[in-house]
A tleap script that builds the chain and sets N, CA, C and O, in Angstrom:
source leaprc.protein.ff14SB
mol = sequence {
  NMET SER GLY SER ALA VAL ALA ARG ARG GLY
  VAL SER ARG TRP LEU ARG ARG GLY PRO TRP
  GLU THR GLY ALA MET THR LEU ILE GLY GLY
  GLY ILE ILE MET LEU VAL GLN PRO TRP SER
  ILE ASP LEU TYR SER TYR SER PHE ALA THR
  ILE LEU ALA GLY THR VAL GLY TYR VAL ILE
  VAL SER HIE PHE PRO CGLU
}
set mol.1.N position { 55.129 -23.711 51.512 }
set mol.1.CA position { 54.577 -22.482 50.961 }
set mol.1.C position { 55.656 -21.394 50.717 }
set mol.1.O position { 56.484 -21.149 51.595 }
set mol.2.N position { 55.652 -20.769 49.581 }
set mol.2.CA position { 56.658 -19.827 49.460 }
set mol.2.C position { 56.294 -18.494 50.087 }
set mol.2.O position { 55.152 -18.286 50.496 }
set mol.3.N position { 57.257 -17.597 50.163 }
set mol.3.CA position { 57.056 -16.264 50.722 }
set mol.3.C position { 56.045 -15.395 49.927 }
set mol.3.O position { 55.239 -14.650 50.484 }
set mol.4.N position { 56.146 -15.543 48.613 }
set mol.4.CA position { 55.187 -14.711 47.815 }
set mol.4.C position { 53.843 -15.142 48.082 }
set mol.4.O position { 52.964 -14.281 48.142 }
set mol.5.N position { 53.542 -16.422 48.260 }
set mol.5.CA position { 52.275 -17.039 48.460 }
set mol.5.C position { 51.771 -16.491 49.896 }
set mol.5.O position { 50.598 -16.137 50.013 }
set mol.6.N position { 52.517 -16.436 50.804 }
set mol.6.CA position { 52.005 -16.061 52.040 }
set mol.6.C position { 51.674 -14.496 51.931 }
set mol.6.O position { 50.640 -14.041 52.421 }
set mol.7.N position { 52.537 -13.761 51.314 }
set mol.7.CA position { 52.253 -12.343 51.073 }
set mol.7.C position { 51.026 -12.018 50.387 }
set mol.7.O position { 50.253 -11.133 50.754 }
set mol.8.N position { 50.850 -12.856 49.249 }
set mol.8.CA position { 49.697 -12.673 48.406 }
set mol.8.C position { 48.386 -13.004 49.243 }
set mol.8.O position { 47.349 -12.354 49.108 }
set mol.9.N position { 48.519 -14.025 50.080 }
set mol.9.CA position { 47.397 -14.391 50.839 }
set mol.9.C position { 46.933 -13.282 51.953 }
set mol.9.O position { 45.766 -13.055 52.272 }
set mol.10.N position { 48.082 -12.655 52.465 }
set mol.10.CA position { 47.927 -11.625 53.502 }
set mol.10.C position { 47.205 -10.374 52.747 }
set mol.10.O position { 46.274 -9.789 53.300 }
set mol.11.N position { 47.634 -10.024 51.573 }
set mol.11.CA position { 47.213 -8.906 50.872 }
set mol.11.C position { 45.777 -9.202 50.504 }
set mol.11.O position { 44.933 -8.340 50.747 }
set mol.12.N position { 45.412 -10.384 49.920 }
set mol.12.CA position { 44.029 -10.629 49.503 }
set mol.12.C position { 43.085 -10.699 50.814 }
set mol.12.O position { 41.869 -10.529 50.727 }
set mol.13.N position { 43.667 -10.933 51.891 }
set mol.13.CA position { 42.824 -10.882 53.174 }
set mol.13.C position { 42.357 -9.457 53.422 }
set mol.13.O position { 41.220 -9.258 53.849 }
set mol.14.N position { 43.155 -8.508 53.182 }
set mol.14.CA position { 42.970 -7.127 53.525 }
set mol.14.C position { 42.205 -6.483 52.347 }
set mol.14.O position { 41.565 -5.455 52.567 }
set mol.15.N position { 42.231 -7.031 51.101 }
set mol.15.CA position { 41.443 -6.339 50.031 }
set mol.15.C position { 40.142 -7.182 49.683 }
set mol.15.O position { 39.759 -7.340 48.524 }
set mol.16.N position { 39.540 -7.672 50.723 }
set mol.16.CA position { 38.187 -8.229 50.477 }
set mol.16.C position { 37.232 -7.115 50.260 }
set mol.16.O position { 37.361 -6.008 50.781 }
set mol.17.N position { 36.186 -7.489 49.399 }
set mol.17.CA position { 35.292 -6.378 49.024 }
set mol.17.C position { 34.277 -5.981 50.184 }
set mol.17.O position { 33.944 -4.805 50.329 }
set mol.18.N position { 33.849 -6.882 50.915 }
set mol.18.CA position { 32.773 -6.592 51.869 }
set mol.18.C position { 32.928 -5.520 52.869 }
set mol.18.O position { 32.039 -4.678 52.998 }
set mol.19.N position { 34.016 -5.495 53.598 }
set mol.19.CA position { 34.214 -4.517 54.677 }
set mol.19.C position { 34.421 -3.227 53.976 }
set mol.19.O position { 33.860 -2.250 54.472 }
set mol.20.N position { 35.157 -3.052 52.870 }
set mol.20.CA position { 35.556 -1.912 52.256 }
set mol.20.C position { 34.339 -1.235 51.589 }
set mol.20.O position { 34.290 -0.010 51.480 }
set mol.21.N position { 33.300 -2.093 51.119 }
set mol.21.CA position { 32.157 -1.500 50.518 }
set mol.21.C position { 31.236 -0.839 51.613 }
set mol.21.O position { 30.619 0.210 51.428 }
set mol.22.N position { 31.218 -1.549 52.728 }
set mol.22.CA position { 30.522 -1.011 53.847 }
set mol.22.C position { 31.057 0.367 54.346 }
set mol.22.O position { 30.298 1.269 54.701 }
set mol.23.N position { 32.305 0.459 54.348 }
set mol.23.CA position { 32.982 1.666 54.664 }
set mol.23.C position { 32.732 2.734 53.652 }
set mol.23.O position { 32.538 3.888 54.036 }
set mol.24.N position { 32.723 2.429 52.396 }
set mol.24.CA position { 32.607 3.485 51.332 }
set mol.24.C position { 31.106 3.988 51.398 }
set mol.24.O position { 30.837 5.169 51.173 }
set mol.25.N position { 30.077 2.990 51.735 }
set mol.25.CA position { 28.831 3.389 51.662 }
set mol.25.C position { 28.415 4.205 53.014 }
set mol.25.O position { 27.534 5.065 53.044 }
set mol.26.N position { 29.161 3.807 54.067 }
set mol.26.CA position { 29.033 4.707 55.240 }
set mol.26.C position { 29.603 6.150 55.077 }
set mol.26.O position { 29.040 7.114 55.596 }
set mol.27.N position { 30.604 6.247 54.427 }
set mol.27.CA position { 31.213 7.547 54.071 }
set mol.27.C position { 30.163 8.290 53.069 }
set mol.27.O position { 29.983 9.497 53.229 }
set mol.28.N position { 29.578 7.706 52.203 }
set mol.28.CA position { 28.599 8.378 51.336 }
set mol.28.C position { 27.336 8.786 52.159 }
set mol.28.O position { 26.771 9.855 51.927 }
set mol.29.N position { 26.920 7.961 53.080 }
set mol.29.CA position { 25.773 8.325 53.920 }
set mol.29.C position { 26.141 9.480 54.830 }
set mol.29.O position { 25.359 10.399 55.074 }
set mol.30.N position { 27.318 9.392 55.300 }
set mol.30.CA position { 27.819 10.483 56.288 }
set mol.30.C position { 27.901 11.848 55.485 }
set mol.30.O position { 27.643 12.890 56.088 }
set mol.31.N position { 28.210 11.874 54.306 }
set mol.31.CA position { 28.359 12.981 53.433 }
set mol.31.C position { 26.853 13.480 53.036 }
set mol.31.O position { 26.658 14.678 52.831 }
set mol.32.N position { 25.938 12.656 52.947 }
set mol.32.CA position { 24.566 13.039 52.680 }
set mol.32.C position { 23.971 13.694 53.934 }
set mol.32.O position { 23.244 14.684 53.850 }
set mol.33.N position { 24.291 13.134 55.063 }
set mol.33.CA position { 23.741 13.709 56.367 }
set mol.33.C position { 24.529 15.083 56.428 }
set mol.33.O position { 23.888 16.101 56.690 }
set mol.34.N position { 25.761 15.147 56.220 }
set mol.34.CA position { 26.392 16.502 56.307 }
set mol.34.C position { 25.779 17.455 55.341 }
set mol.34.O position { 25.808 18.650 55.635 }
set mol.35.N position { 25.221 17.072 54.213 }
set mol.35.CA position { 24.655 17.949 53.294 }
set mol.35.C position { 23.320 18.487 53.728 }
set mol.35.O position { 22.969 19.623 53.408 }
set mol.36.N position { 22.552 17.666 54.472 }
set mol.36.CA position { 21.249 18.132 54.848 }
set mol.36.C position { 20.991 18.686 56.253 }
set mol.36.O position { 19.899 19.131 56.607 }
set mol.37.N position { 22.122 18.623 57.050 }
set mol.37.CA position { 21.965 19.126 58.362 }
set mol.37.C position { 21.850 20.682 58.349 }
set mol.37.O position { 22.458 21.308 57.481 }
set mol.38.N position { 21.115 21.307 59.253 }
set mol.38.CA position { 21.029 22.749 59.231 }
set mol.38.C position { 21.846 23.545 60.308 }
set mol.38.O position { 21.677 24.749 60.503 }
set mol.39.N position { 22.736 22.776 60.983 }
set mol.39.CA position { 23.420 23.432 62.028 }
set mol.39.C position { 24.800 24.083 61.724 }
set mol.39.O position { 25.114 25.126 62.296 }
set mol.40.N position { 25.576 23.516 60.885 }
set mol.40.CA position { 26.984 23.800 60.646 }
set mol.40.C position { 27.323 24.096 59.240 }
set mol.40.O position { 27.136 23.212 58.404 }
set mol.41.N position { 27.790 25.213 58.896 }
set mol.41.CA position { 28.186 25.624 57.504 }
set mol.41.C position { 29.457 24.841 57.252 }
set mol.41.O position { 29.640 24.500 56.084 }
set mol.42.N position { 30.405 24.482 58.192 }
set mol.42.CA position { 31.527 23.769 58.032 }
set mol.42.C position { 31.299 22.380 57.425 }
set mol.42.O position { 31.877 21.968 56.420 }
set mol.43.N position { 30.331 21.657 58.193 }
set mol.43.CA position { 29.914 20.266 57.701 }
set mol.43.C position { 29.345 20.326 56.401 }
set mol.43.O position { 29.600 19.432 55.594 }
set mol.44.N position { 28.515 21.392 56.070 }
set mol.44.CA position { 27.950 21.478 54.734 }
set mol.44.C position { 29.002 21.780 53.615 }
set mol.44.O position { 28.861 21.361 52.466 }
set mol.45.N position { 30.002 22.488 54.002 }
set mol.45.CA position { 31.020 22.704 52.951 }
set mol.45.C position { 31.843 21.604 52.656 }
set mol.45.O position { 32.358 21.547 51.540 }
set mol.46.N position { 32.056 20.674 53.532 }
set mol.46.CA position { 32.833 19.459 53.257 }
set mol.46.C position { 32.007 18.295 52.848 }
set mol.46.O position { 32.535 17.204 52.633 }
set mol.47.N position { 30.683 18.498 52.728 }
set mol.47.CA position { 29.765 17.360 52.331 }
set mol.47.C position { 30.103 16.819 50.936 }
set mol.47.O position { 30.223 15.607 50.757 }
set mol.48.N position { 30.246 17.654 50.011 }
set mol.48.CA position { 30.430 17.278 48.659 }
set mol.48.C position { 31.742 16.439 48.542 }
set mol.48.O position { 31.738 15.385 47.907 }
set mol.49.N position { 32.920 16.936 49.189 }
set mol.49.CA position { 34.064 16.236 49.143 }
set mol.49.C position { 33.953 14.878 49.728 }
set mol.49.O position { 34.502 13.909 49.204 }
set mol.50.N position { 33.230 14.800 50.834 }
set mol.50.CA position { 33.044 13.537 51.500 }
set mol.50.C position { 32.205 12.553 50.575 }
set mol.50.O position { 32.519 11.365 50.512 }
set mol.51.N position { 31.170 13.051 49.886 }
set mol.51.CA position { 30.311 12.099 49.083 }
set mol.51.C position { 31.254 11.763 47.914 }
set mol.51.O position { 31.270 10.584 47.562 }
set mol.52.N position { 31.977 12.568 47.319 }
set mol.52.CA position { 32.883 12.267 46.195 }
set mol.52.C position { 33.821 11.297 46.652 }
set mol.52.O position { 34.014 10.327 45.919 }
set mol.53.N position { 34.505 11.388 47.847 }
set mol.53.CA position { 35.512 10.393 48.252 }
set mol.53.C position { 34.918 9.089 48.389 }
set mol.53.O position { 35.459 8.087 47.921 }
set mol.54.N position { 33.702 9.060 49.084 }
set mol.54.CA position { 32.981 7.713 49.183 }
set mol.54.C position { 32.543 7.102 47.916 }
set mol.54.O position { 32.471 5.876 47.821 }
set mol.55.N position { 32.234 7.915 46.901 }
set mol.55.CA position { 31.844 7.320 45.618 }
set mol.55.C position { 33.017 6.841 44.931 }
set mol.55.O position { 32.951 5.749 44.366 }
set mol.56.N position { 34.121 7.537 44.905 }
set mol.56.CA position { 35.414 7.094 44.220 }
set mol.56.C position { 35.822 5.840 44.950 }
set mol.56.O position { 36.198 4.853 44.317 }
set mol.57.N position { 35.758 5.854 46.267 }
set mol.57.CA position { 36.168 4.715 46.964 }
set mol.57.C position { 35.382 3.483 46.626 }
set mol.57.O position { 35.958 2.405 46.480 }
set mol.58.N position { 33.987 3.620 46.488 }
set mol.58.CA position { 33.186 2.473 46.169 }
set mol.58.C position { 33.398 1.966 44.803 }
set mol.58.O position { 33.176 0.784 44.543 }
set mol.59.N position { 33.836 2.840 43.876 }
set mol.59.CA position { 34.127 2.403 42.469 }
set mol.59.C position { 35.352 1.532 42.440 }
set mol.59.O position { 35.457 0.544 41.713 }
set mol.60.N position { 36.260 1.953 43.263 }
set mol.60.CA position { 37.672 1.322 43.391 }
set mol.60.C position { 37.461 -0.056 44.062 }
set mol.60.O position { 37.932 -1.086 43.582 }
set mol.61.N position { 36.755 -0.021 45.154 }
set mol.61.CA position { 36.485 -1.271 45.972 }
set mol.61.C position { 35.646 -2.259 45.196 }
set mol.61.O position { 35.791 -3.456 45.445 }
set mol.62.N position { 34.828 -1.888 44.328 }
set mol.62.CA position { 33.953 -2.772 43.604 }
set mol.62.C position { 34.767 -3.718 42.603 }
set mol.62.O position { 34.185 -4.630 42.016 }
set mol.63.N position { 36.053 -3.486 42.439 }
set mol.63.CA position { 36.952 -4.163 41.705 }
set mol.63.C position { 37.787 -5.246 42.464 }
set mol.63.O position { 38.515 -6.086 41.935 }
set mol.64.N position { 37.560 -5.082 43.742 }
set mol.64.CA position { 38.271 -6.023 44.717 }
set mol.64.C position { 37.671 -7.462 44.645 }
set mol.64.O position { 36.516 -7.641 44.259 }
set mol.65.N position { 38.456 -8.438 45.012 }
set mol.65.CA position { 37.897 -9.800 45.048 }
set mol.65.C position { 36.918 -10.091 46.163 }
set mol.65.O position { 37.021 -9.497 47.236 }
set mol.66.N position { 36.062 -10.901 45.966 }
set mol.66.CA position { 35.044 -11.298 47.115 }
set mol.66.C position { 35.814 -11.854 48.224 }
set mol.66.O position { 35.239 -12.238 49.243 }
savepdb mol mol.pdb
quit
């Protein structure tokens, strides 16, 4: 097995869709919780950025191989 095949296999192992999609959905869910909580204005102010980061991450991850 050549070195590039081993490197490609290692990269494809890290770029699997399942765990990254779960992380992106968790980030979106966390942003929604931050948006609707009534205790902290700081959490509320970062909620949109968190939801946006999760959404962009989900769009990128949806192109990863299974």
